[in-house]
C-alpha positions in Angstrom: 0.1 0.0 0.0 1.4 3.4 -0.9 1.6 6.3 1.5 -0.4 9.4 0.5 1.6 12.4 -0.1 0.0 15.8 1.1 -0.4 18.4 -1.5 0.8 22.0 -1.1 -2.6 23.1 -0.6 -3.3 20.4 2.3 -0.1 21.4 3.9 -0.9 25.0 4.0 -4.6 24.3 5.3 -2.9 22.1 8.1 -0.6 24.7 9.2 -3.5 27.4 9.3 -5.5 24.9 11.5 -2.6 24.3 13.7 -1.9 27.9 14.1 -5.6 28.6 15.0 -5.3 25.8 17.8 -2.1 27.3 19.0 -3.9 30.9 19.5 -6.7 29.5 21.2 -4.7 27.5 23.8 -2.4 30.5 24.4 -5.8 32.5 24.8 -7.0 29.9 27.2 -3.8 30.0 29.2 -3.9 33.7 29.6 -7.4 33.5 30.7 -6.6 30.8 33.3 -3.6 32.8 34.5 -5.8 36.0 34.8 -8.5 34.1 36.6 -6.1 32.3 39.1 -4.3 35.6 40.0 -7.8 37.0 40.7 -8.8 34.2 42.9 -5.5 34.4 44.8 -6.3 38.1 45.6 -9.8 36.9 47.0 -8.3 34.0 48.9 -7.9 34.6 52.6 -6.2 31.2 53.5 -2.5 31.7 52.6 -2.2 28.0 51.5 -5.0 28.6 49.2 -3.5 31.9 47.9 -0.2 30.0 47.4 -2.2 27.3 45.2 -3.7 29.7 43.0 -0.4 31.6 42.5 1.3 28.3 41.3 -1.5 27.6 39.1 -1.0 31.2 37.4 2.6 30.7 37.2 1.7 27.4 35.3 -0.5 29.0 32.9 2.0 31.7 32.3 4.6 29.1 31.5 2.4 27.2 29.2 1.8 30.4 27.4 5.5 31.2 27.1 6.0 27.6 25.7 3.3 28.4 23.1 5.2 31.5 22.0 8.6 29.7 22.1 6.9 26.9 19.5 5.7 29.5 17.4 9.0 31.3 17.1 10.8 27.9 16.5 8.4 27.1 13.7 8.9 30.4 12.2 12.6 30.1 12.2 12.5 26.6 10.8 9.9 27.7 8.2 12.4 30.6 7.0 15.4 28.0 7.0 13.6 25.4 4.9 
């Protein structure tokens, strides 16, 4: 059985969809971070406040990872 070779149009379509998913994930990470920061401000218990701040930091790092992947993809696209 032969392997299907993607067309240029198929590659472009896939890249657009992948970019849209990255943008959605990054936006979700930013909203999650903001929500956790707000909840940490409302928390009265120090341990709960610390948990929300750690969660906000995790969301921030995930957003940074999305940005790094986008920059790496852009660099690889230019070098190809």
